[in-house]
Residue, then its C-alpha position, 0 to 999 in steps of 0.5 A: m159400862a157404855r162405849h167409851w173408856r176415860a183415858g184413865a180406865a184405859g191405861l188399866a190395859v197397860l198393867g194388864l198382867t199385874l192388876t189385882a181384880c176387886g175379888g183379888a184375881k189377877v189376869g195372868d196369875d196362875s192362882a186364878g185358874g185356867s179355862s178347862s170349859s173347853g176340855s171335853s166336847g159336850k160336857c161342862s167342867t170349869f166354867n170361867l165367868a167374869i163379874n163386872p162391878w154393877v148389879g145388873y151385871e151380877a144378876n146376869a150371872a147369877v142366873l147363868a151360874y146357877v142353870a149351868e151348876q144345877d141343871l148343866g153340871c158345871k163348876v163355875e168360877k166366878k172372877n170379879l174383873k172390871e170391864e177391859i181386864a176381862w177381856q184381857g181374859f178372853g186370851t189367856g183362858e182365865v175368862d170364858a165369858v162376859v154376860e152384860n157387854w155395853g158396847h165397847d166398839d173400841l175392845k170388839k175391834k182389839y179382841i175380836d177383829e184383831q186378836k181373835t181371841a174373842v167372839n159376840a155370843g148375841p144379845t141379852g135381850n136388855k135395852g141399855l141407857i145411860g145418862w144424866y138424872v135428877p131426883p124426882w123433887l128437883a125436876k118437879a120444883h124446876p121443870d126446866i133443869t131436865d134440859w141441859k141449855n138450862l143447867n148453867k142457870y142452876a150450876s151454883k146450886f150443884k156446888t160441893s166441897e170436891s167440885g172447886g167451885k163449879g156445879q158437881l156432876l156426879d159419876g159412879d165407879p171410875s171403870f165405868v166408861t163415860n163420856d161426861g168429862a168431854l159433854v161437860k167441856n163440849l157443851k160448855l157447862d159451869f160443872k165438874v165430874v166427881y166420882a161417887g166411887s161405886e154404883t152403891a155410893l151413887i144410888q145412895a147419893f139420889r136416894n138421899a137427895e130425894k129424901n132430903k130435897k138435896w140438889v144432886i145431878g149425875y150419871f145413871y143408868e137403865p135397866q136399873w132396879f133403883l129406878s122402881e124405888v126413886p123415879l129418877k128424871k133423865v136430863s135431855l142432852p143434844e140428841y144423839k146421832e150415829g158417830c156423834d160420839a165417834d171422837t171421845e174429845k169431841v163428844a157433844c150429844d147424848y149416849p145411845v141405846y145400847e143393845l147389850d150383848k155377850i161375849v166370850s173367849a174364841k176358844f169357849a165358843k168352839s169348846g162344845s160346852p153345854a156352858y157356851d149353848l147356855v150363855k148363847n141362848f141366854t136372853w131376858t128383859n130388863d124387868d127380869q134383870n131388875t128383879v134379880a137385882k132387887y132381890i140381891a141389892v134391896d132384899k139382901m139375898s145371896p146371888e145363888a139365893a136370888a137366882k133359885k128363886w127366879v129360875e123356879a118362878n121362869r122355868d119355861k125360860v130357862d128350859a129354853w135356854i138349855k133344850 
């Protein structure tokens, strides 16, 4: 969900044609179905939409899928794929669009500049922020903890059975892009990165920490509906400056503010499909996304029902996307 892939996640590319996605789809597997959205100019047939594994992305995709089906008559095929795997699908025709991209200059260079299988379809309108956060009770009890220079002072408080005698820095899904391992090393912090395994597990850890006054520090991000439930406090890392994260092994600065954008296959962009115009025109705010994400994650609505509720309340915005 950010700029730099961990080495382990980058290795997924080597397995590109055999890796199974979260929902069972495989890039390179005939059963996944190729793209047909580029078939007839001006008509929408199949629209292959990648679904990356966090609820904010799912909110974007749910609304786009609902509008594509209800307003444009498309058949939407949702494909549960982690980030880099989804980009591999642009060249095979199995993925038409990724609708919340967090930077990924490396993937843009490979698939847009070099392979020319993908193109940028413009911003989503969302501002993305990644960083380290602590629960509100902890920031209130120890105000200096929100300055990274003081973290070693408290490292022992964050120790867990998984952190090997060091403080635990909790990250989410291992496929989420993170600089945290390099940051811990280069800032000489007595911490170890431990993966919760998913966005849901990360949220539950912070929720439990606030409720039961537990010592937790971890990776988190905005836009994210959970911050309206538990207003986590961001830890100040060394100021981000252009290029300070260019070398993934030497990163010692905070994450930048990301202008989240949409990436589509080059074939899809030239198809004449109204689904492409919808994706290109789609923009909304962090509040819009958080609203739909909360419907899905907290209110337990299906993505389709969540999208329907938001679309019916925001018809003017939707009409601007399909004008």
